[in-house]
N, CA, C and O atoms as CSV, one atom per row, in Angstrom:
chain,resi,resn,atom,element,x,y,z
A,1,MET,N,N,35.582,27.367,-46.257
A,1,MET,CA,C,34.187,27.134,-46.471
A,1,MET,C,C,33.645,26.132,-45.456
A,1,MET,O,O,32.553,26.314,-44.918
A,2,VAL,N,N,34.423,25.057,-45.192
A,2,VAL,CA,C,34.034,24.059,-44.209
A,2,VAL,C,C,33.971,24.690,-42.825
A,2,VAL,O,O,33.108,24.345,-42.018
A,3,LEU,N,N,34.884,25.611,-42.554
A,3,LEU,CA,C,34.904,26.277,-41.263
A,3,LEU,C,C,33.647,27.108,-41.048
A,3,LEU,O,O,33.200,27.241,-39.909
A,4,LEU,N,N,33.074,27.660,-42.079
A,4,LEU,CA,C,31.846,28.440,-41.959
A,4,LEU,C,C,30.625,27.542,-41.787
A,4,LEU,O,O,29.643,27.957,-41.173
A,5,ALA,N,N,30.666,26.331,-42.312
A,5,ALA,CA,C,29.522,25.420,-42.234
A,5,ALA,C,C,29.273,24.958,-40.801
A,5,ALA,O,O,28.119,24.809,-40.399
A,6,ALA,N,N,30.322,24.730,-40.029
A,6,ALA,CA,C,30.152,24.255,-38.648
A,6,ALA,C,C,29.467,25.295,-37.775
A,6,ALA,O,O,28.519,24.942,-37.074
A,7,PRO,N,N,29.892,26.565,-37.774
A,7,PRO,CA,C,29.186,27.562,-36.962
A,7,PRO,C,C,27.758,27.784,-37.441
A,7,PRO,O,O,26.862,28.038,-36.635
A,8,LEU,N,N,27.541,27.690,-38.762
A,8,LEU,CA,C,26.196,27.863,-39.293
A,8,LEU,C,C,25.283,26.741,-38.805
A,8,LEU,O,O,24.134,26.997,-38.446
A,9,ALA,N,N,25.773,25.510,-38.788
A,9,ALA,CA,C,24.991,24.371,-38.299
A,9,ALA,C,C,24.689,24.532,-36.813
A,9,ALA,O,O,23.579,24.239,-36.368
A,10,ALA,N,N,25.666,24.993,-36.049
A,10,ALA,CA,C,25.458,25.202,-34.616
A,10,ALA,C,C,24.416,26.283,-34.380
A,10,ALA,O,O,23.592,26.163,-33.473
A,11,THR,N,N,24.444,27.336,-35.187
A,11,THR,CA,C,23.466,28.415,-35.056
A,11,THR,C,C,22.067,27.905,-35.362
A,11,THR,O,O,21.112,28.252,-34.668
A,12,LEU,N,N,21.942,27.082,-36.397
A,12,LEU,CA,C,20.638,26.517,-36.743
A,12,LEU,C,C,20.117,25.604,-35.631
A,12,LEU,O,O,18.926,25.618,-35.322
A,13,LEU,N,N,21.001,24.820,-35.038
A,13,LEU,CA,C,20.588,23.948,-33.938
A,13,LEU,C,C,20.126,24.765,-32.741
A,13,LEU,O,O,19.119,24.440,-32.113
A,14,LEU,N,N,20.861,25.823,-32.425
A,14,LEU,CA,C,20.466,26.679,-31.311
A,14,LEU,C,C,19.163,27.396,-31.606
A,14,LEU,O,O,18.352,27.595,-30.702
A,15,ALA,N,N,18.953,27.778,-32.823
A,15,ALA,CA,C,17.696,28.423,-33.201
A,15,ALA,C,C,16.553,27.439,-33.040
A,15,ALA,O,O,15.460,27.809,-32.609
A,16,GLY,N,N,16.804,26.192,-33.384
A,16,GLY,CA,C,15.784,25.153,-33.189
A,16,GLY,C,C,15.474,24.973,-31.720
A,16,GLY,O,O,14.315,24.780,-31.352
A,17,CYS,N,N,16.488,25.032,-30.871
A,17,CYS,CA,C,16.266,24.927,-29.430
A,17,CYS,C,C,15.506,26.128,-28.923
A,17,CYS,O,O,14.675,26.016,-28.021
A,18,GLY,N,N,15.793,27.285,-29.508
A,18,GLY,CA,C,15.086,28.497,-29.112
A,18,GLY,C,C,13.602,28.380,-29.400
A,18,GLY,O,O,12.785,28.876,-28.624
A,19,GLU,N,N,13.237,27.742,-30.486
A,19,GLU,CA,C,11.826,27.558,-30.799
A,19,GLU,C,C,11.168,26.641,-29.781
A,19,GLU,O,O,10.007,26.847,-29.429
A,20,ASP,N,N,11.886,25.636,-29.301
A,20,ASP,CA,C,11.315,24.739,-28.298
A,20,ASP,C,C,10.995,25.485,-27.017
A,20,ASP,O,O,9.972,25.219,-26.386
A,21,THR,N,N,11.860,26.422,-26.621
A,21,THR,CA,C,11.560,27.171,-25.408
A,21,THR,C,C,10.343,28.045,-25.605
A,21,THR,O,O,9.600,28.294,-24.656
A,22,THR,N,N,10.125,28.520,-26.829
A,22,THR,CA,C,8.920,29.290,-27.112
A,22,THR,C,C,7.699,28.391,-26.993
A,22,THR,O,O,6.667,28.818,-26.476
A,23,ARG,N,N,7.800,27.165,-27.459
A,23,ARG,CA,C,6.681,26.229,-27.376
A,23,ARG,C,C,6.376,25.842,-25.933
A,23,ARG,O,O,5.226,25.552,-25.602
A,24,THR,N,N,7.396,25.833,-25.066
A,24,THR,CA,C,7.119,25.494,-23.673
A,24,THR,C,C,6.293,26.566,-22.995
A,24,THR,O,O,5.652,26.295,-21.979
A,25,ASP,N,N,6.293,27.802,-23.542
A,25,ASP,CA,C,5.406,28.832,-23.000
A,25,ASP,C,C,3.952,28.415,-23.173
A,25,ASP,O,O,3.106,28.732,-22.337
A,26,ASP,N,N,3.666,27.703,-24.259
A,26,ASP,CA,C,2.307,27.206,-24.476
A,26,ASP,C,C,1.998,26.042,-23.541
A,26,ASP,O,O,0.848,25.870,-23.137
A,27,ALA,N,N,2.999,25.241,-23.191
A,27,ALA,CA,C,2.787,24.041,-22.381
A,27,ALA,C,C,2.288,24.336,-20.973
A,27,ALA,O,O,1.427,23.597,-20.497
A,28,PRO,N,N,2.774,25.382,-20.259
A,28,PRO,CA,C,2.298,25.586,-18.900
A,28,PRO,C,C,0.809,25.873,-18.800
A,28,PRO,O,O,0.195,25.543,-17.785
A,29,ALA,N,N,0.211,26.473,-19.816
A,29,ALA,CA,C,-1.215,26.775,-19.734
A,29,ALA,C,C,-2.034,25.509,-19.524
A,29,ALA,O,O,-2.866,25.485,-18.617
A,30,PRO,N,N,-1.837,24.436,-20.330
A,30,PRO,CA,C,-2.604,23.224,-20.044
A,30,PRO,C,C,-2.240,22.615,-18.698
A,30,PRO,O,O,-3.105,22.079,-18.005
A,31,ALA,N,N,-0.957,22.695,-18.319
A,31,ALA,CA,C,-0.560,22.112,-17.038
A,31,ALA,C,C,-1.231,22.849,-15.892
A,31,ALA,O,O,-1.681,22.226,-14.930
A,32,ALA,N,N,-1.303,24.176,-15.987
A,32,ALA,CA,C,-1.931,24.954,-14.929
A,32,ALA,C,C,-3.411,24.651,-14.856
A,32,ALA,O,O,-3.969,24.532,-13.765
A,33,SER,N,N,-4.066,24.524,-16.025
A,33,SER,CA,C,-5.496,24.255,-15.993
A,33,SER,C,C,-5.774,22.836,-15.523
A,33,SER,O,O,-6.793,22.585,-14.880
A,34,SER,N,N,-4.865,21.891,-15.842
A,34,SER,CA,C,-5.102,20.528,-15.385
A,34,SER,C,C,-4.811,20.383,-13.895
A,34,SER,O,O,-5.402,19.526,-13.238
A,35,SER,N,N,-3.911,21.205,-13.347
A,35,SER,CA,C,-3.635,21.095,-11.923
A,35,SER,C,C,-4.679,21.826,-11.097
A,35,SER,O,O,-4.860,21.505,-9.922
A,36,ALA,N,N,-5.370,22.797,-11.676
A,36,ALA,CA,C,-6.391,23.532,-10.928
A,36,ALA,C,C,-7.516,22.624,-10.450
A,36,ALA,O,O,-7.897,22.726,-9.284
A,37,PRO,N,N,-8.079,21.731,-11.292
A,37,PRO,CA,C,-9.141,20.861,-10.790
A,37,PRO,C,C,-8.649,19.859,-9.751
A,37,PRO,O,O,-9.436,19.402,-8.922
A,38,VAL,N,N,-7.361,19.508,-9.779
A,38,VAL,CA,C,-6.848,18.530,-8.831
A,38,VAL,C,C,-6.879,19.083,-7.416
A,38,VAL,O,O,-7.213,18.356,-6.480
A,39,SER,N,N,-6.537,20.356,-7.241
A,39,SER,CA,C,-6.484,20.936,-5.903
A,39,SER,C,C,-7.816,20.893,-5.173
A,39,SER,O,O,-7.841,20.461,-4.020
A,40,PRO,N,N,-8.950,21.321,-5.784
A,40,PRO,CA,C,-10.212,21.260,-5.055
A,40,PRO,C,C,-10.613,19.838,-4.691
A,40,PRO,O,O,-11.121,19.613,-3.592
A,41,SER,N,N,-10.400,18.871,-5.578
A,41,SER,CA,C,-10.803,17.508,-5.251
A,41,SER,C,C,-9.923,16.928,-4.153
A,41,SER,O,O,-10.393,16.128,-3.344
A,42,ALA,N,N,-8.664,17.317,-4.113
A,42,ALA,CA,C,-7.780,16.823,-3.059
A,42,ALA,C,C,-8.154,17.432,-1.719
A,42,ALA,O,O,-8.061,16.772,-0.684
A,43,ALA,N,N,-8.577,18.692,-1.735
A,43,ALA,CA,C,-8.926,19.359,-0.486
A,43,ALA,C,C,-10.218,18.803,0.090
A,43,ALA,O,O,-10.339,18.655,1.306
A,44,GLY,N,N,-11.185,18.493,-0.766
A,44,GLY,CA,C,-12.454,17.949,-0.289
A,44,GLY,C,C,-13.313,19.033,0.322
A,44,GLY,O,O,-12.908,20.194,0.379
A,45,SER,N,N,-14.485,18.665,0.775
A,45,SER,CA,C,-15.403,19.606,1.400
A,45,SER,C,C,-15.044,19.778,2.857
A,45,SER,O,O,-14.523,18.852,3.480
A,46,PRO,N,N,-15.316,20.960,3.419
A,46,PRO,CA,C,-15.055,21.142,4.850
A,46,PRO,C,C,-15.890,20.164,5.672
A,46,PRO,O,O,-17.074,19.966,5.397
A,47,GLY,N,N,-15.282,19.565,6.663
A,47,GLY,CA,C,-15.991,18.622,7.521
A,47,GLY,C,C,-16.026,17.206,6.971
A,47,GLY,O,O,-16.505,16.301,7.655
A,48,THR,N,N,-15.532,16.985,5.751
A,48,THR,CA,C,-15.521,15.651,5.164
A,48,THR,C,C,-14.177,15.002,5.458
A,48,THR,O,O,-13.139,15.601,5.178
A,49,PRO,N,N,-14.162,13.776,6.023
A,49,PRO,CA,C,-12.879,13.125,6.290
A,49,PRO,C,C,-12.167,12.802,4.985
A,49,PRO,O,O,-12.806,12.533,3.968
A,50,ALA,N,N,-10.832,12.829,5.022
A,50,ALA,CA,C,-10.026,12.566,3.834
A,50,ALA,C,C,-10.184,11.126,3.362
A,50,ALA,O,O,-10.232,10.874,2.158
A,51,ALA,N,N,-10.265,10.183,4.291
A,51,ALA,CA,C,-10.419,8.774,3.933
A,51,ALA,C,C,-11.402,8.137,4.901
A,51,ALA,O,O,-11.414,8.477,6.084
A,52,PRO,N,N,-12.225,7.217,4.412
A,52,PRO,CA,C,-13.170,6.572,5.314
A,52,PRO,C,C,-12.447,5.685,6.317
A,52,PRO,O,O,-11.389,5.128,6.025
A,53,GLU,N,N,-13.025,5.564,7.485
A,53,GLU,CA,C,-12.461,4.690,8.509
A,53,GLU,C,C,-12.522,3.247,8.011
A,53,GLU,O,O,-13.544,2.833,7.465
A,54,PRO,N,N,-11.454,2.477,8.187
A,54,PRO,CA,C,-11.491,1.087,7.741
A,54,PRO,C,C,-12.455,0.278,8.598
A,54,PRO,O,O,-12.540,0.464,9.812
A,55,LYS,N,N,-13.176,-0.622,7.941
A,55,LYS,CA,C,-14.078,-1.506,8.670
A,55,LYS,C,C,-13.276,-2.696,9.168
A,55,LYS,O,O,-12.188,-2.986,8.671
A,56,GLY,N,N,-13.834,-3.377,10.157
A,56,GLY,CA,C,-13.201,-4.585,10.640
A,56,GLY,C,C,-12.236,-4.348,11.778
A,56,GLY,O,O,-12.237,-3.297,12.419
A,57,VAL,N,N,-11.412,-5.351,12.011
A,57,VAL,CA,C,-10.478,-5.371,13.135
A,57,VAL,C,C,-9.053,-5.357,12.602
A,57,VAL,O,O,-8.748,-6.010,11.605
A,58,VAL,N,N,-8.181,-4.607,13.274
A,58,VAL,CA,C,-6.758,-4.604,12.931
A,58,VAL,C,C,-6.001,-5.258,14.079
A,58,VAL,O,O,-6.139,-4.855,15.234
A,59,VAL,N,N,-5.204,-6.268,13.756
A,59,VAL,CA,C,-4.388,-6.967,14.750
A,59,VAL,C,C,-2.924,-6.719,14.400
A,59,VAL,O,O,-2.460,-7.101,13.325
A,60,ASP,N,N,-2.200,-6.076,15.319
A,60,ASP,CA,C,-0.768,-5.855,15.129
A,60,ASP,C,C,-0.019,-7.095,15.590
A,60,ASP,O,O,-0.153,-7.527,16.735
A,61,VAL,N,N,0.770,-7.660,14.686
A,61,VAL,CA,C,1.535,-8.873,14.969
A,61,VAL,C,C,3.018,-8.530,14.863
A,61,VAL,O,O,3.460,-7.955,13.869
A,62,THR,N,N,3.785,-8.888,15.900
A,62,THR,CA,C,5.231,-8.673,15.889
A,62,THR,C,C,5.922,-10.026,15.974
A,62,THR,O,O,5.658,-10.818,16.878
A,63,VAL,N,N,6.812,-10.279,15.015
A,63,VAL,CA,C,7.576,-11.526,14.987
A,63,VAL,C,C,9.048,-11.164,15.132
A,63,VAL,O,O,9.610,-10.446,14.305
A,64,GLU,N,N,9.668,-11.678,16.207
A,64,GLU,CA,C,11.103,-11.507,16.434
A,64,GLU,C,C,11.686,-12.887,16.679
A,64,GLU,O,O,11.636,-13.409,17.792
A,65,GLY,N,N,12.242,-13.474,15.617
A,65,GLY,CA,C,12.765,-14.836,15.721
A,65,GLY,C,C,11.643,-15.808,16.021
A,65,GLY,O,O,10.714,-15.955,15.227
A,66,GLU,N,N,11.724,-16.477,17.169
A,66,GLU,CA,C,10.694,-17.433,17.583
A,66,GLU,C,C,9.645,-16.796,18.497
A,66,GLU,O,O,8.681,-17.456,18.886
A,67,SER,N,N,9.824,-15.540,18.836
A,67,SER,CA,C,8.892,-14.834,19.718
A,67,SER,C,C,7.830,-14.119,18.889
A,67,SER,O,O,8.146,-13.438,17.913
A,68,ILE,N,N,6.553,-14.281,19.290
A,68,ILE,CA,C,5.448,-13.690,18.543
A,68,ILE,C,C,4.476,-13.023,19.498
A,68,ILE,O,O,4.113,-13.590,20.528
A,69,GLU,N,N,4.061,-11.818,19.152
A,69,GLU,CA,C,3.026,-11.090,19.893
A,69,GLU,C,C,1.929,-10.714,18.920
A,69,GLU,O,O,2.262,-10.312,17.805
A,70,PRO,N,N,0.660,-10.808,19.241
A,70,PRO,CA,C,0.124,-11.352,20.475
A,70,PRO,C,C,0.315,-12.859,20.472
A,70,PRO,O,O,0.415,-13.467,19.406
A,71,ASN,N,N,0.367,-13.452,21.612
A,71,ASN,CA,C,0.666,-14.874,21.734
A,71,ASN,C,C,-0.600,-15.629,22.118
A,71,ASN,O,O,-0.831,-15.909,23.294
A,72,GLY,N,N,-1.425,-15.960,21.114
A,72,GLY,CA,C,-2.633,-16.738,21.358
A,72,GLY,C,C,-3.794,-15.930,21.907
A,72,GLY,O,O,-4.804,-16.504,22.316
A,73,GLU,N,N,-3.673,-14.623,21.924
A,73,GLU,CA,C,-4.720,-13.747,22.439
A,73,GLU,C,C,-6.009,-13.925,21.634
A,73,GLU,O,O,-5.958,-14.150,20.425
A,74,ARG,N,N,-7.167,-13.826,22.300
A,74,ARG,CA,C,-8.451,-13.941,21.616
A,74,ARG,C,C,-8.944,-12.546,21.243
A,74,ARG,O,O,-8.961,-11.634,22.069
A,75,VAL,N,N,-9.347,-12.401,19.973
A,75,VAL,CA,C,-9.821,-11.129,19.442
A,75,VAL,C,C,-11.163,-11.365,18.762
A,75,VAL,O,O,-11.314,-12.312,17.990
A,76,GLU,N,N,-12.139,-10.503,19.048
A,76,GLU,CA,C,-13.458,-10.628,18.429
A,76,GLU,C,C,-13.447,-10.030,17.031
A,76,GLU,O,O,-12.836,-8.989,16.789
A,77,ALA,N,N,-14.140,-10.712,16.108
A,77,ALA,CA,C,-14.244,-10.254,14.721
A,77,ALA,C,C,-15.675,-10.471,14.246
A,77,ALA,O,O,-16.352,-11.404,14.679
A,78,GLU,N,N,-16.121,-9.604,13.360
A,78,GLU,CA,C,-17.473,-9.693,12.818
A,78,GLU,C,C,-17.491,-10.571,11.573
A,78,GLU,O,O,-16.571,-10.533,10.756
A,79,LEU,N,N,-18.544,-11.354,11.444
A,79,LEU,CA,C,-18.751,-12.215,10.285
A,79,LEU,C,C,-18.810,-11.351,9.020
A,79,LEU,O,O,-19.574,-10.387,8.967
A,80,GLY,N,N,-18.020,-11.685,8.017
A,80,GLY,CA,C,-18.027,-10.971,6.749
A,80,GLY,C,C,-17.221,-9.684,6.734
A,80,GLY,O,O,-16.998,-9.124,5.661
A,81,GLU,N,N,-16.778,-9.198,7.876
A,81,GLU,CA,C,-15.973,-7.973,7.942
A,81,GLU,C,C,-14.491,-8.340,7.850
A,81,GLU,O,O,-14.097,-9.420,8.290
A,82,PRO,N,N,-13.670,-7.460,7.285
A,82,PRO,CA,C,-12.250,-7.792,7.150
A,82,PRO,C,C,-11.513,-7.809,8.489
A,82,PRO,O,O,-11.821,-7.043,9.403
A,83,VAL,N,N,-10.549,-8.691,8.573
A,83,VAL,CA,C,-9.594,-8.719,9.681
A,83,VAL,C,C,-8.241,-8.420,9.045
A,83,VAL,O,O,-7.777,-9.152,8.170
A,84,ILE,N,N,-7.616,-7.337,9.494
A,84,ILE,CA,C,-6.328,-6.922,8.945
A,84,ILE,C,C,-5.236,-7.343,9.920
A,84,ILE,O,O,-5.251,-6.953,11.087
A,85,LEU,N,N,-4.289,-8.142,9.434
A,85,LEU,CA,C,-3.108,-8.491,10.222
A,85,LEU,C,C,-1.978,-7.591,9.741
A,85,LEU,O,O,-1.548,-7.680,8.591
A,86,HIS,N,N,-1.509,-6.736,10.616
A,86,HIS,CA,C,-0.374,-5.855,10.298
A,86,HIS,C,C,0.853,-6.507,10.926
A,86,HIS,O,O,1.086,-6.389,12.129
A,87,VAL,N,N,1.636,-7.198,10.093
A,87,VAL,CA,C,2.767,-7.998,10.572
A,87,VAL,C,C,4.061,-7.199,10.434
A,87,VAL,O,O,4.393,-6.709,9.355
A,88,THR,N,N,4.784,-7.079,11.547
A,88,THR,CA,C,6.128,-6.510,11.554
A,88,THR,C,C,7.057,-7.642,11.977
A,88,THR,O,O,6.928,-8.179,13.077
A,89,SER,N,N,7.998,-8.003,11.097
A,89,SER,CA,C,8.790,-9.206,11.344
A,89,SER,C,C,10.255,-9.018,10.974
A,89,SER,O,O,10.596,-8.255,10.069
A,90,ASP,N,N,11.117,-9.740,11.704
A,90,ASP,CA,C,12.543,-9.730,11.380
A,90,ASP,C,C,12.914,-10.881,10.444
A,90,ASP,O,O,14.090,-11.121,10.173
A,91,ARG,N,N,11.894,-11.585,9.957
A,91,ARG,CA,C,12.121,-12.689,9.019
A,91,ARG,C,C,10.871,-12.886,8.164
A,91,ARG,O,O,9.778,-12.464,8.541
A,92,ALA,N,N,11.042,-13.522,7.029
A,92,ALA,CA,C,9.895,-13.899,6.207
A,92,ALA,C,C,9.282,-15.160,6.801
A,92,ALA,O,O,9.969,-15.929,7.475
A,93,GLY,N,N,8.014,-15.371,6.558
A,93,GLY,CA,C,7.371,-16.563,7.092
A,93,GLY,C,C,6.000,-16.782,6.494
A,93,GLY,O,O,5.622,-16.166,5.498
A,94,GLU,N,N,5.263,-17.682,7.134
A,94,GLU,CA,C,3.938,-18.055,6.648
A,94,GLU,C,C,3.005,-18.260,7.829
A,94,GLU,O,O,3.387,-18.840,8.846
A,95,LEU,N,N,1.790,-17.781,7.684
A,95,LEU,CA,C,0.765,-17.989,8.699
A,95,LEU,C,C,-0.254,-18.979,8.172
A,95,LEU,O,O,-0.663,-18.912,7.013
A,96,HIS,N,N,-0.661,-19.899,9.037
A,96,HIS,CA,C,-1.739,-20.827,8.709
A,96,HIS,C,C,-2.989,-20.330,9.412
A,96,HIS,O,O,-2.998,-20.137,10.627
A,97,VAL,N,N,-4.044,-20.125,8.634
A,97,VAL,CA,C,-5.314,-19.642,9.163
A,97,VAL,C,C,-6.262,-20.830,9.153
A,97,VAL,O,O,-6.684,-21.293,8.093
A,98,HIS,N,N,-6.597,-21.323,10.355
A,98,HIS,CA,C,-7.415,-22.531,10.477
A,98,HIS,C,C,-8.892,-22.168,10.417
A,98,HIS,O,O,-9.611,-22.203,11.416
A,99,SER,N,N,-9.318,-21.816,9.195
A,99,SER,CA,C,-10.710,-21.462,8.924
A,99,SER,C,C,-11.252,-22.445,7.900
A,99,SER,O,O,-10.550,-23.364,7.478
A,100,THR,N,N,-12.498,-22.249,7.505
A,100,THR,CA,C,-13.070,-23.077,6.451
A,100,THR,C,C,-13.349,-22.173,5.268
A,100,THR,O,O,-14.248,-21.337,5.349
A,101,PRO,N,N,-12.616,-22.304,4.172
A,101,PRO,CA,C,-11.479,-23.186,3.948
A,101,PRO,C,C,-10.222,-22.639,4.638
A,101,PRO,O,O,-10.126,-21.452,4.951
A,102,GLU,N,N,-9.264,-23.547,4.863
A,102,GLU,CA,C,-8.004,-23.129,5.482
A,102,GLU,C,C,-7.253,-22.217,4.520
A,102,GLU,O,O,-7.369,-22.336,3.301
A,103,GLN,N,N,-6.483,-21.305,5.103
A,103,GLN,CA,C,-5.714,-20.359,4.299
A,103,GLN,C,C,-4.261,-20.371,4.760
A,103,GLN,O,O,-3.971,-20.553,5.943
A,104,GLU,N,N,-3.372,-20.178,3.826
A,104,GLU,CA,C,-1.952,-20.016,4.130
A,104,GLU,C,C,-1.525,-18.702,3.499
A,104,GLU,O,O,-1.667,-18.505,2.293
A,105,VAL,N,N,-1.003,-17.807,4.322
A,105,VAL,CA,C,-0.598,-16.490,3.830
A,105,VAL,C,C,0.854,-16.230,4.211
A,105,VAL,O,O,1.287,-16.540,5.321
A,106,GLU,N,N,1.585,-15.664,3.280
A,106,GLU,CA,C,3.001,-15.379,3.511
A,106,GLU,C,C,3.180,-13.944,3.981
A,106,GLU,O,O,2.391,-13.060,3.648
A,107,PHE,N,N,4.232,-13.730,4.759
A,107,PHE,CA,C,4.624,-12.379,5.137
A,107,PHE,C,C,6.115,-12.231,4.890
A,107,PHE,O,O,6.873,-13.200,4.931
A,108,ASP,N,N,6.513,-10.999,4.634
A,108,ASP,CA,C,7.910,-10.700,4.325
A,108,ASP,C,C,8.618,-10.152,5.555
A,108,ASP,O,O,7.980,-9.767,6.535
A,109,GLU,N,N,9.934,-10.122,5.492
A,109,GLU,CA,C,10.701,-9.412,6.512
A,109,GLU,C,C,10.334,-7.938,6.385
A,109,GLU,O,O,10.215,-7.420,5.275
A,110,GLY,N,N,10.159,-7.273,7.498
A,110,GLY,CA,C,9.707,-5.880,7.469
A,110,GLY,C,C,8.227,-5.834,7.805
A,110,GLY,O,O,7.774,-6.500,8.737
A,111,GLU,N,N,7.473,-5.048,7.047
A,111,GLU,CA,C,6.046,-4.904,7.324
A,111,GLU,C,C,5.217,-5.498,6.199
A,111,GLU,O,O,5.515,-5.304,5.021
A,112,THR,N,N,4.171,-6.226,6.577
A,112,THR,CA,C,3.256,-6.835,5.624
A,112,THR,C,C,1.838,-6.632,6.129
A,112,THR,O,O,1.570,-6.766,7.323
A,113,ARG,N,N,0.930,-6.309,5.213
A,113,ARG,CA,C,-0.490,-6.154,5.541
A,113,ARG,C,C,-1.233,-7.325,4.917
A,113,ARG,O,O,-1.154,-7.551,3.710
A,114,ILE,N,N,-1.960,-8.074,5.755
A,114,ILE,CA,C,-2.715,-9.236,5.298
A,114,ILE,C,C,-4.178,-9.000,5.638
A,114,ILE,O,O,-4.513,-8.689,6.781
A,115,GLU,N,N,-5.049,-9.149,4.645
A,115,GLU,CA,C,-6.480,-8.976,4.883
A,115,GLU,C,C,-7.180,-10.327,4.773
A,115,GLU,O,O,-7.043,-11.036,3.776
A,116,LEU,N,N,-7.933,-10.667,5.820
A,116,LEU,CA,C,-8.689,-11.914,5.870
A,116,LEU,C,C,-10.167,-11.591,6.024
A,116,LEU,O,O,-10.528,-10.524,6.522
A,117,SER,N,N,-11.020,-12.517,5.594
A,117,SER,CA,C,-12.458,-12.371,5.789
A,117,SER,C,C,-13.034,-13.763,6.018
A,117,SER,O,O,-12.573,-14.742,5.431
A,118,PHE,N,N,-14.051,-13.840,6.881
A,118,PHE,CA,C,-14.618,-15.134,7.247
A,118,PHE,C,C,-16.129,-15.128,7.042
A,118,PHE,O,O,-16.817,-14.177,7.411
A,119,ASP,N,N,-16.633,-16.218,6.441
A,119,ASP,CA,C,-18.059,-16.352,6.162
A,119,ASP,C,C,-18.754,-17.305,7.116
A,119,ASP,O,O,-19.973,-17.467,7.054
A,120,GLN,N,N,-17.987,-17.941,8.004
A,120,GLN,CA,C,-18.568,-18.875,8.970
A,120,GLN,C,C,-18.148,-18.471,10.375
A,120,GLN,O,O,-16.987,-18.130,10.603
A,121,PRO,N,N,-19.093,-18.506,11.328
A,121,PRO,CA,C,-18.747,-18.153,12.707
A,121,PRO,C,C,-17.908,-19.244,13.368
A,121,PRO,O,O,-17.896,-20.391,12.922
A,122,GLY,N,N,-17.215,-18.870,14.427
A,122,GLY,CA,C,-16.426,-19.831,15.188
A,122,GLY,C,C,-15.102,-19.230,15.621
A,122,GLY,O,O,-14.841,-18.045,15.415
A,123,ILE,N,N,-14.266,-20.074,16.229
A,123,ILE,CA,C,-12.925,-19.671,16.650
A,123,ILE,C,C,-11.958,-20.049,15.533
A,123,ILE,O,O,-11.888,-21.208,15.124
A,124,VAL,N,N,-11.221,-19.064,15.049
A,124,VAL,CA,C,-10.251,-19.280,13.977
A,124,VAL,C,C,-8.863,-19.007,14.548
A,124,VAL,O,O,-8.563,-17.889,14.965
A,125,GLU,N,N,-8.024,-20.034,14.563
A,125,GLU,CA,C,-6.653,-19.863,15.039
A,125,GLU,C,C,-5.751,-19.470,13.876
A,125,GLU,O,O,-5.827,-20.036,12.785
A,126,VAL,N,N,-4.899,-18.489,14.138
A,126,VAL,CA,C,-3.878,-18.080,13.176
A,126,VAL,C,C,-2.550,-18.500,13.783
A,126,VAL,O,O,-2.181,-18.054,14.869
A,127,GLU,N,N,-1.831,-19.368,13.065
A,127,GLU,CA,C,-0.616,-19.995,13.594
A,127,GLU,C,C,0.591,-19.649,12.724
A,127,GLU,O,O,0.499,-19.632,11.497
A,128,ASP,N,N,1.718,-19.373,13.369
A,128,ASP,CA,C,2.976,-19.174,12.659
A,128,ASP,C,C,3.509,-20.540,12.262
A,128,ASP,O,O,3.710,-21.404,13.116
A,129,HIS,N,N,3.737,-20.739,10.975
A,129,HIS,CA,C,4.165,-22.046,10.483
A,129,HIS,C,C,5.530,-22.453,11.032
A,129,HIS,O,O,5.714,-23.605,11.425
A,130,GLU,N,N,6.485,-21.532,11.066
A,130,GLU,CA,C,7.852,-21.879,11.464
A,130,GLU,C,C,7.940,-22.293,12.926
A,130,GLU,O,O,8.554,-23.311,13.248
A,131,SER,N,N,7.330,-21.512,13.814
A,131,SER,CA,C,7.446,-21.803,15.248
A,131,SER,C,C,6.335,-22.713,15.758
A,131,SER,O,O,6.476,-23.338,16.809
A,132,GLY,N,N,5.226,-22.791,15.012
A,132,GLY,CA,C,4.085,-23.583,15.464
A,132,GLY,C,C,3.248,-22.878,16.522
A,132,GLY,O,O,2.303,-23.464,17.048
A,133,LEU,N,N,3.580,-21.626,16.843
A,133,LEU,CA,C,2.851,-20.878,17.869
A,133,LEU,C,C,1.555,-20.299,17.318
A,133,LEU,O,O,1.486,-19.875,16.164
A,134,VAL,N,N,0.522,-20.290,18.171
A,134,VAL,CA,C,-0.728,-19.629,17.811
A,134,VAL,C,C,-0.521,-18.131,18.016
A,134,VAL,O,O,-0.211,-17.679,19.118
A,135,VAL,N,N,-0.694,-17.383,16.955
A,135,VAL,CA,C,-0.500,-15.938,16.997
A,135,VAL,C,C,-1.709,-15.277,17.633
A,135,VAL,O,O,-1.575,-14.475,18.558
A,136,VAL,N,N,-2.894,-15.617,17.133
A,136,VAL,CA,C,-4.131,-15.012,17.615
A,136,VAL,C,C,-5.284,-15.983,17.382
A,136,VAL,O,O,-5.262,-16.772,16.438
A,137,GLN,N,N,-6.284,-15.917,18.247
A,137,GLN,CA,C,-7.526,-16.670,18.069
A,137,GLN,C,C,-8.613,-15.656,17.747
A,137,GLN,O,O,-8.919,-14.783,18.559
A,138,LEU,N,N,-9.191,-15.775,16.567
A,138,LEU,CA,C,-10.238,-14.851,16.151
A,138,LEU,C,C,-11.594,-15.463,16.475
A,138,LEU,O,O,-11.928,-16.540,15.982
A,139,GLN,N,N,-12.363,-14.784,17.294
A,139,GLN,CA,C,-13.712,-15.237,17.639
A,139,GLN,C,C,-14.669,-14.553,16.670
A,139,GLN,O,O,-15.067,-13.406,16.875
A,140,VAL,N,N,-15.031,-15.275,15.611
A,140,VAL,CA,C,-15.860,-14.721,14.539
A,140,VAL,C,C,-17.325,-14.967,14.859
A,140,VAL,O,O,-17.747,-16.111,15.028
A,141,SER,N,N,-18.107,-13.881,14.944
A,141,SER,CA,C,-19.546,-14.031,15.214
A,141,SER,C,C,-20.353,-13.007,14.442
A,141,SER,O,O,-21.580,-12.982,14.545
């Protein structure tokens, strides 16, 4: 009698699993309808750019040990517009931004994106804290 109970229980469990597969037939319909609206919005209208062009200035900064590029180069920036520092570095570190108010921003080993904005015109020096080198001079106007 016990021997018959085990196969019967297994059959009931498999039958329960069989019902779940039947229910999954119902599941794809909502998934298909929910994915249909995603495709047109992802495609966008013809002639429409996928993403707007970023405003402001992008400065690529490379840090290799004590060597930094650009090395004190002057770059023009617009008042109130973002300045993006795209830092590629072989070490973690910190940049001092000599603006009003002064800012200290950290970067990691690898790639880091730092966004700055300035509300006052003038020359803003961005300095690597570890080496003391001026990375870039931002001429904000």
